[in-house]
C-alpha positions in Angstrom: -86.1 -9.8 -22.5 -83.1 -10.2 -24.8 -81.6 -7.0 -23.6 -81.9 -8.1 -20.0 -80.2 -11.4 -20.7 -77.4 -9.5 -22.5 -76.7 -7.3 -19.6 -76.9 -10.2 -17.2 -74.3 -12.1 -19.3 -72.0 -9.1 -19.4 -72.3 -8.7 -15.6 -71.5 -12.4 -15.1 -68.6 -12.1 -17.5 -67.2 -9.1 -15.6 -67.6 -10.8 -12.3 -65.9 -13.9 -13.6 -63.0 -11.8 -15.0 -62.6 -10.0 -11.7 -62.6 -13.3 -9.8 -60.0 -14.8 -12.2 -57.9 -11.7 -11.9 -58.1 -11.8 -8.2 -57.1 -15.5 -8.1 -54.2 -14.9 -10.5 -52.8 -11.8 -8.8 -53.3 -13.1 -5.2 -49.8 -14.4 -4.4 -48.9 -16.8 -1.6 -45.3 -16.8 -0.3 -43.6 -20.2 0.4 -41.8 -20.6 3.7 -38.4 -20.7 2.1 -38.8 -17.5 0.1 -39.6 -13.8 0.5 -42.3 -12.2 -1.6 -41.1 -8.7 -2.8 -43.9 -6.5 -4.1 -42.5 -3.4 -5.8 -44.0 -0.5 -7.7 -46.5 1.8 -6.0 -46.6 0.2 -2.6 -47.8 3.2 -0.5 -44.5 3.5 1.4 -40.9 2.5 1.0 -39.1 1.1 -2.1 -40.8 -2.4 -1.7 -43.1 -4.4 0.4 -41.6 -7.7 1.7 -43.5 -10.7 3.1 -41.8 -13.7 4.7 -44.7 -16.2 4.5 -48.4 -15.3 4.2 -50.0 -13.9 1.0 -50.9 -10.6 -0.6 -52.8 -9.2 -3.6 -50.6 -7.7 -6.3 -52.4 -4.9 -8.0 -52.1 -5.2 -11.8 -50.3 -2.6 -13.8 -49.1 -0.5 -10.9 -47.4 -3.3 -8.9 -45.3 -6.4 -9.7 -43.5 -9.0 -7.6 -40.5 -11.3 -7.4 -39.2 -13.9 -4.9 -35.9 -13.9 -2.9 -34.6 -17.4 -1.9 -33.9 -18.0 1.8 -31.8 -21.1 1.1 -28.3 -21.1 2.8 -25.3 -20.2 0.6 -22.0 -21.8 1.4 -18.9 -19.7 0.8 -15.3 -21.0 0.8 -12.9 -18.2 2.0 -9.2 -19.1 1.6 -7.6 -16.1 3.2 -3.8 -16.0 2.6 -1.2 -13.7 4.0 -3.3 -11.8 6.4 -1.2 -9.5 8.7 -1.8 -10.2 12.4 -1.3 -7.8 15.3 2.4 -9.0 15.6 3.0 -8.2 11.9 3.2 -12.0 11.1 1.3 -13.2 8.1 -1.2 -16.1 8.7 -3.4 -18.2 6.4 -7.0 -18.7 7.6 -8.9 -21.1 5.4 -12.5 -21.1 6.4 -16.1 -21.8 5.3 -19.0 -19.3 5.8 -22.7 -20.1 5.5 -24.9 -17.1 4.8 -28.5 -16.6 3.7 -30.9 -13.8 3.0 -32.4 -12.5 6.3 -36.1 -12.6 7.0 -35.9 -9.7 9.5 -38.1 -6.8 8.4 -35.3 -4.2 8.1 -32.9 -6.7 6.5 -35.6 -7.9 4.0 -35.9 -4.4 2.7 -32.2 -4.1 2.3 -32.1 -7.4 0.5 -34.9 -6.3 -1.8 -33.1 -3.1 -2.6 -29.6 -4.6 -3.2 -30.1 -8.3 -4.1 -33.4 -8.5 -6.0 -32.9 -10.1 -9.4 -29.3 -11.4 -8.7 -28.3 -15.0 -9.0 -26.9 -17.1 -6.2 -23.4 -16.8 -7.6 -23.7 -13.0 -7.7 -24.8 -13.0 -4.1 -21.9 -15.3 -3.2 -19.4 -13.0 -4.8 -20.7 -9.9 -3.1 -20.7 -11.7 0.3 -17.2 -13.1 -0.3 -15.7 -9.7 -0.9 -17.3 -8.4 2.4 -16.1 -11.5 4.3 -12.5 -11.2 3.0 -12.2 -7.6 4.2 -13.7 -8.1 7.6 -11.7 -11.3 8.2 -8.5 -9.5 7.5 -9.6 -6.7 9.9 -10.3 -9.2 12.7 -6.9 -11.0 12.2 -5.1 -7.6 12.4 -6.6 -6.9 15.9 -5.5 -10.2 17.5 -2.2 -12.0 18.4 -1.4 -15.4 16.8 -1.5 -17.1 20.2 -5.0 -15.6 20.8 -6.2 -16.7 17.4 -4.8 -20.2 17.8 -5.8 -20.9 21.4 -9.0 -18.9 22.0 -11.0 -20.0 18.9 -14.3 -18.9 20.6 -13.2 -15.3 20.9 -11.8 -15.3 17.3 -15.1 -16.8 15.9 -17.1 -14.3 18.0 -15.2 -11.3 16.6 -15.5 -12.7 13.1 -19.3 -13.2 13.5 -19.7 -9.8 15.0 -17.8 -7.9 12.3 -18.9 -10.0 9.3 -22.5 -10.2 10.5 -22.9 -6.4 10.9 -21.6 -5.8 7.4 -23.7 -8.5 5.8 -26.9 -7.1 7.4 -26.3 -3.9 5.4 -27.1 -5.8 2.2 -29.8 -8.0 3.7 -27.8 -11.2 4.5 -27.4 -13.1 7.8 -24.4 -15.1 8.9 -25.5 -18.6 9.9 -22.2 -20.4 10.6 -18.4 -19.9 10.6 -16.1 -22.9 10.4 -12.3 -22.2 10.5 -10.6 -25.4 9.2 -7.0 -24.6 10.1 -4.7 -21.6 10.9 -1.2 -21.5 9.6 1.6 -18.9 9.4 4.4 -18.5 6.9 7.1 -18.2 9.6 6.3 -21.4 11.5 5.3 -19.6 14.6 2.2 -21.6 15.3 4.1 -24.9 14.6 6.7 -23.8 17.2 3.9 -23.1 19.7 2.6 -26.7 19.0 6.0 -28.2 19.6 6.4 -26.3 22.8 3.0 -27.5 24.1 3.7 -31.1 23.0 7.1 -31.1 24.8 5.4 -29.8 27.9 2.7 -32.5 27.8 5.3 -35.2 27.2 7.3 -33.9 30.1 4.3 -33.9 32.4 3.3 -37.4 31.3 6.8 -38.8 31.9 6.9 -37.2 35.3 3.6 -38.7 36.2 4.6 -42.2 35.0 7.9 -41.9 37.0 5.9 -40.9 40.1 3.5 -43.8 39.7 6.3 -46.3 39.2 8.0 -45.0 42.3 4.7 -45.3 44.3 4.2 -48.8 43.0 7.7 -50.0 43.9 7.4 -48.5 47.4 4.0 -50.1 47.9 5.3 -53.5 46.7 8.2 -53.3 49.1 6.0 -52.3 52.0 3.6 -55.2 51.3 6.5 -57.6 51.2 7.8 -56.2 54.4 4.5 -56.6 56.2 4.1 -60.2 54.9 7.5 -61.1 56.2 6.9 -59.5 59.5 3.6 -61.3 60.0 5.2 -64.7 59.0 8.0 -64.1 61.4 5.6 -63.1 64.1 3.5 -66.2 63.5 6.6 -68.4 63.6 7.8 -66.7 66.8 4.4 -67.2 68.4 4.4 -70.8 67.4 7.8 -71.4 68.8 6.9 -69.6 72.0 3.9 -71.8 72.4 6.0 -74.8 71.8 8.6 -73.6 74.3 5.8 -73.0 76.9 4.4 -76.5 76.3 7.8 -78.0 76.9 8.6 -75.6 79.8 9.5 -78.5 82.0 12.1 -79.6 79.5 15.0 -77.3 79.9 16.6 -78.4 76.7 13.4 -77.7 74.8 13.1 -74.3 76.4 16.6 -73.4 75.4 16.0 -74.7 71.9 12.9 -72.6 71.7 14.9 -69.5 72.8 17.6 -70.3 70.2 15.0 -70.6 67.5 13.3 -67.4 68.6 16.7 -65.6 68.5 17.4 -67.0 65.1 14.0 -66.1 63.9 14.4 -62.5 65.1 17.9 -62.3 63.5 16.5 -63.6 60.2 13.5 -61.3 60.4 15.8 -58.3 61.0 18.0 -59.4 58.1 15.1 -59.7 55.7 13.7 -56.4 56.8 17.1 -54.7 56.2 17.3 -56.4 52.8 13.8 -55.3 51.9 14.6 -51.8 53.0 17.8 -51.7 51.0 16.0 -53.0 47.9 13.2 -50.4 48.3 15.6 -47.5 48.9 17.7 -48.5 45.9 14.7 -48.9 43.6 13.3 -45.5 44.8 16.6 -43.8 44.1 16.9 -45.4 40.7 13.4 -44.3 39.7 14.0 -40.8 41.1 17.2 -40.6 39.0 15.4 -41.8 35.8 12.6 -39.3 36.4 15.1 -36.5 36.9 17.0 -37.5 33.7 13.7 -37.6 31.7 12.7 -34.2 33.2 16.1 -32.7 32.1 15.6 -34.1 28.6 12.1 -32.7 28.4 13.2 -29.4 29.7 16.0 -29.3 27.2 13.6 -30.0 24.3 11.3 -27.3 25.6 14.2 -24.8 25.7 15.1 -25.7 22.2 11.5 -25.2 21.1 11.4 -21.9 22.9 14.6 -20.8 21.3 13.2 -21.8 17.8 10.1 -19.7 18.6 12.1 -16.7 19.7 14.3 -17.0 16.6 11.2 -17.2 14.3 9.7 -14.1 16.0 13.0 -12.2 15.7 13.4 -13.2 12.0 9.8 -12.2 11.3 10.3 -8.8 13.0 13.6 -8.1 11.2 12.1 -9.1 7.8 9.0 -7.0 8.3 11.0 -4.0 9.5 13.4 -4.4 6.5 10.4 -4.6 4.1 8.8 -1.5 5.7 12.1 0.5 5.5 12.6 -0.7 1.9 9.1 0.4 0.9 9.6 3.7 2.7 12.8 4.4 0.7 11.1 3.5 -2.5 8.1 5.8 -1.8 10.5 8.6 -0.8 12.5 8.1 -4.0 9.3 8.1 -6.1 8.1 11.2 -4.3 11.4 13.0 -4.9 11.5 11.9 -8.6 7.9 13.2 -9.0 8.8 16.5 -7.3 11.9 16.8 -9.6 9.7 16.1 -12.7 7.1 18.6 -11.6 9.8 21.2 -10.9 11.5 20.6 -14.2 8.2 20.7 -16.0 7.4 24.0 -14.3 10.7 25.4 -15.2 10.4 24.2 -18.8 6.9 25.7 -19.0 8.2 29.0 -17.6 11.1 29.1 -20.1 8.7 28.2 -23.0 6.3 30.9 -21.8 9.1 33.5 -21.7 10.3 32.5 -25.1 6.8 32.7 -26.4 6.4 36.1 -24.9 9.7 37.3 -26.4 8.7 35.9 -29.8 5.3 37.6 -29.5 7.0 40.9 -28.6 9.5 40.6 -31.5 6.6 39.7 -33.8 4.7 42.7 -32.7 7.7 45.0 -33.2 8.3 43.6 -36.7 4.6 43.9 -37.5 4.6 47.5 -36.4 7.8 48.2 -38.5 6.2 46.5 -41.5 3.0 48.6 -41.0 5.3 51.8 -40.8 7.1 50.8 -44.0 3.9 50.1 -45.7 2.6 53.6 -44.9 5.9 55.1 -46.2 5.5 53.2 -49.5 1.9 54.3 -49.7 2.9 57.9 -49.1 5.4 57.8 -52.0 2.7 56.5 -54.3 4.0 52.9 -54.3 7.6 53.9 -55.3 9.8 51.8 -53.1 13.0 53.7 -54.1 11.5 57.0 -53.1 10.3 55.4 -49.8 13.9 54.3 -49.1 15.2 57.7 -49.8 12.6 59.2 -47.4 13.8 56.9 -44.7 17.4 57.8 -45.4 16.6 61.4 -45.3 15.0 60.8 -41.9 18.3 59.2 -40.7 20.6 61.8 -42.4 21.3 63.8 -39.2 22.3 60.6 -37.5 24.7 59.7 -40.4 26.3 63.2 -40.4 26.6 63.1 -36.6 28.3 59.7 -36.9 30.9 61.1 -39.4 31.5 64.0 -37.1 31.8 61.9 -34.0 34.5 59.8 -35.8 37.1 62.6 -35.4 35.4 64.7 -32.8 37.4 63.3 -30.0 40.8 63.7 -31.7 42.9 66.4 -30.0 46.0 67.9 -31.6 48.0 69.8 -29.1 50.9 70.6 -31.3 52.1 69.8 -34.8 55.8 70.3 -35.7 56.6 70.4 -39.4 60.0 70.4 -40.9 59.4 71.9 -44.3 62.2 71.0 -46.8 61.0 73.6 -49.3 60.5 71.1 -52.1 56.7 70.9 -52.0 56.5 72.0 -55.7 53.1 73.4 -55.4 51.5 70.3 -53.9 51.0 71.9 -50.5 53.1 71.8 -47.4 53.3 69.0 -44.8 50.6 70.5 -42.5 48.1 70.7 -45.3 48.8 67.2 -46.3 48.3 66.0 -42.7 45.0 67.7 -42.3 43.8 66.5 -45.7 44.7 62.9 -44.9 42.9 63.2 -41.5 39.7 64.2 -43.2 40.1 61.5 -45.9 40.1 58.8 -43.2 36.3 59.5 -42.7 34.3 57.6 -45.3 32.5 60.1 -47.6 28.7 59.9 -47.7 28.7 59.0 -51.4 31.0 56.0 -50.6 28.6 54.9 -47.9 25.7 54.9 -50.4 27.8 53.0 -53.0 28.7 50.3 -50.5 25.0 49.9 -49.7 24.2 49.5 -53.5 22.4 52.9 -53.7 22.9 56.2 -55.4 23.1 59.5 -53.5 19.8 61.3 -53.8 19.8 64.4 -56.1 18.7 66.7 -53.4 21.9 65.8 -51.4 24.1 66.9 -54.3 25.9 65.4 -57.2 29.4 63.9 -57.3 31.8 66.5 -58.6 33.9 65.5 -61.5 37.6 65.4 -60.8 39.6 67.7 -63.0 42.7 66.2 -64.5 46.0 68.0 -64.5 48.6 65.9 -66.3 46.8 62.7 -65.2 46.9 63.8 -61.5 44.0 64.8 -59.0 44.0 68.4 -57.9 45.2 68.5 -54.3 43.1 70.0 -51.5 44.5 73.4 -50.7 44.6 74.3 -47.0 46.2 77.5 -45.9 48.8 77.0 -43.3 48.2 79.5 -40.4 50.3 78.0 -37.7 51.2 75.1 -35.7 47.7 74.4 -34.5 45.0 73.3 -37.0 
């Protein structure tokens, strides 16, 4: 019995735990938010719900909310380049929000989940700036200023398509004002105002003219009717007094006078009406001329502003082009100089490496010679000199080899006194001009090796060197 109650309690506890877990993890989505369930959702990177509810599986799933509240963004675009290469300022206000469309909700969950409202505003602002500049660059200033519906439609199309890529939707665009740095739009406004003023003045002049003419015609009709009534009355009175000749004549005179007065009044009214009409026409023409003059001045200012803007932009483009060309040329010169310097450095390095290898080989050869002589450096030097001895002898021979003696004429005075004749002295002096080998060794600070012979001691004869005896055989040596 106790065991049964235990198992029953455990079962109820488990059921209660499952119920509590289900209640806690069953999430309802408010109408102004998007429920994003991420983790192992069975397909896609996240499961998004705009309204409704869903059960979030513990451990393998989690959830967050995306706020659907509108976000207001102030975009103060300055210096945007229009199609006419005129820079304009387009201050505007955009209202965006996270979209609840199925595709856009997934984009928003992938790119905006966990970001604050300020972060979303900064991301959208960067996109709006770029697309707004693009729209301005495809339209003329007149088109932007006059056809606002087309401008806003292009902005909504471009900006909206880019915002949908990150899960946002464009709700509203409000362009407060459009200005340009060159005064082009202001010139267009002055031209339109001058045209409106001109049309208004013309209409007023026409209405004044019509009123004056109508007043004159009404006065004319009144006078005609009065004169006619007077004439009829006088005719009746003349008819009544037909028997009285004097009365009849008087009536005729009165009628004639009435007709004359009527005609005079009619002429006066006609003159006044014609004069007033001409005066009003002259005033209207004068005002039209003034309005046309102002319009021409405004048009001239507009053309001048356009020309100045074109010249300034062209000059800026040419200046920038020259700067870029100069920078490119300097960069090419630097690269070329660097390449030449690297080539020269590489050549010097190769020469140094070659010289180093030559010297290293020579040092190795010298080391082997020293080792061959058992470490005696003097003997090593003598071995090297012995190796170069043929060249030294050849050099001495070459010193006088090229001398040619075609003929030697000697005038012998017969007073040689045993010292040899002039021919022998000449030949001896010629050979003495070649440095002896022993002297060469002495100048190098070395002694002539023993195997090359010893220096012969000079015999003295009364303190004099024995002369070299050369037999004289003829004129040619």
